[in-house]
N, C-alpha and C positions, 0 to 999 in steps of 0.2 A: 504494500500500500504506500502511495506517495506521501511524503512528509508535507505537512502544511507549512506554508511560508510564514515566518514570524514577522509581525508588523513592527516597523521601526518607531511607531507612535507609542510612547510609554508614559506611565504616570510618573511625574517628577518626584523624586525623593532623595534625601541626603545620602542614603546608603548606596544607591546605585549611581548617583550623579554627583557625588561629593567632590570629585576632581574636575568636573566638566567646566569648560569655559565657552563663551559664545563670542566668535569673532565679530568685530564691529562692522557696520555696513548692512546693506539690505540684500536679500536673496532675489534680485530682480530677474535673474536668468529664468527663474521658474515661471515668469509671466510672459515669456517670449511668444508662446503659442496659445495664450489665453485671449479668446475673442471677447470674453466678458469676465468681470470680477464682481463678486457680491458686494453690496453696499448696505450700510445701516441707514435708517431714516435720518439720523443726525448729520449724515454726510451729503445729503441731497443738494444743499445750497452750494457748497464748495465744489463738489463733483460736477454739478450741473453747469458750472462756469467753464468746464474744460471738456466734458464729454456728454453724450446722451445718457440720461438715466432712464432705464426701461425696466420692465418686469418680465420674468420668465416663469415657466411652470417646470420645475425640476422633474416632476412626475406627472405625466399626462393624465393618469387616472385620479390624481388628487386635485383638490380645489385650493391647494396652497401655492402661493406665489412668492418669488424671491426677487427683490429689487437688485439691479446690477448696473454697473457702468459698462457701456458698449465701447469696446476698444478697437474693433476692426470691422470690416465690411464683408469678410468671408471667414469660414471656419479656420481656427488656428492662426488667426492674424491679429497681432497687437501692433497697431500703428504708432503707439506711444513708446515702444521699446525699440531702440536702435543703437548700434555701436556699444552694446553692453551697458547702456544708460537709459534711464527713464527720461523721455523727452517732453512729457506732458506737464501741464501746469498743476495737476493734482494727482496724487498717488493714493488709491484706495487704502483705507486703514488696514484691511485684512492682510496686506503685504507686509506692513510694518510689524506685525505681531509674530511673524515667522522667526524661529522654529517652534513657537509655543502656541498652545490653544487652551481654552477653558471650557469645561463641560460639567454637567451635574455628576456627582459621585454615584455610581451604580448602587442601588439599594438605599441611598440617602439623597434623594433628589434636591433637598433643600440646601445641601452643601456642594460647593464647587470644587472641582479637581483640576489641577494644572497638568497639562500634557506637554511632552517635548518630542520633537521629531529627531531621532538619533541618526537619521540618514542625511540630515542637512549638512551642507558644506560649512556652515558656521559652527557646527558641533565639533569640539575637539578638547584636548587637555593641555595644549601648549600655549595658546595665545588668546587674548580677548578678556572679556569680563567674567570673573568667577561667579558661580551660582551659590556656592557654600564656602564658608570658612569655619573650620573646627566644628563642622556639623550644623552650623547655623546659617540662615539665609543672609546673603549679602544685601547691601542697600540696592545694588543693581537689580537683584531678583525681586526684592520687595516692590520696587517701582514697576517692573514688568508685570508683576502679579496684579497690582492695582490697576494698571492700564487695561489688562485683559479682563478684569472684573467689571470695569466700566463698559468695555466693549460688549461683554456678555449681557449686561443689563440693557444695553441699547438694542441688542439683537431681540430681546424679549419685546421691547416697545415696537420694534420693526415688524415682528410677527403679528402683534395686535393691530398695527396699522394696516398691513396687507389683508388681514382677516376682515377688517371693517370694509375695506374697498371691495373685497369679494362678496361680502354679505349684501352690500348695497348695489352690487352688479355694476360697479363703476369701471371695472377693468375689461377691456375688449381686445380681442386679438386683431392685430393690424399688420399690414405689409408696408414697409417703408421703401420707397424707390429713390435711388440716387443716380445722378448722371455724372460719370467720370470720363472726361474727354470724349464724349459721344457714346460711351458704353453705359448701358442701363444695368444697374446692379439692384437686386431686390433682396430685402432682409425680411425673412419670414419667421413666424413663431414668436413674435414679440407681442407683449401686452402693454397697452397704454391706457391711461385714464381717459374715459369718454367725456370730453369737456362739455359737450352739448347736454349730456345727461346730468353732469354735475351742476350746470347752470339752471336746469329744470327741476332740481330737487326741491321738495317742500322746505319751507323756511326752518322748521324745527329740526329737520335732519341736517341741513346745512349748518345750523347753529351748533349742533352736536359735534360736527367735525371741527368747527372753530374752537369750541371749548376744550376739545381733546388735543388741540395743537396740531391737527392733521392737515389744515388748509395750507400752511406754509410749505411743507414737503410736496403736497400735491401740485402747487403752482411752480415749485422749483423743478419738479419732474417735467411739467408741461413746457416750461420755459427752456429746458435743456435740449429739447428735441431738435432745435435748429443747429445743434452742434454736429448733427449728422453731416452737415455741409463742411464742417471743419475736417471730419474724417475723410471726406471726398477730396478735399484740397491736399491733405497730407498724402493720400494714396496717389493722387495725380502727380505730386511733386516727386514721389519716389519712383 
């Protein structure tokens, strides 16, 4: 019987990772073939000034949606990554947290658990920021943990946001067409807020969105859609 591959994603602890250091810098190379990167709702305004903010359905059978930044006009294309550098005006926060992640602890969903990707190029024992000293967390690790905790909480708000949009049937599947030097490129499988339906909502429902702080990200998303033209210009220049 074939052996199962061991996942490089491990729960962080002082015993197993007492000597681990994280090289400074960002793991940008991993984004080279990412056409989209997930976003949290708190990023919409900044991300929308640089790239289209769209919604996707990770699972076609589910009614759950994921906000994302659109980075390319075809699969495995990231127009913001070139020459081993990020060329865009905004870098989605998910990239900055690598090689760490935060998830609920199995069996104790109210507690969060920090994970580390042992296959990351930043993971080593020779150079960079130490995670532990004498078995205790370093200031570097404490700050990374706080940042991840804030991101995890924002993910929860984001799920609530997309859930409300789905319940109110404000997300509709649309195809975006782009002209690149006379070539027509179509982007399928994207979900956008139906602005017409938004404007026709009963006052009480619209007010509910405002009270929950959801109007600002909705309009940041809608305003970001013209950034598709920026992607077209980058592609044409390349």
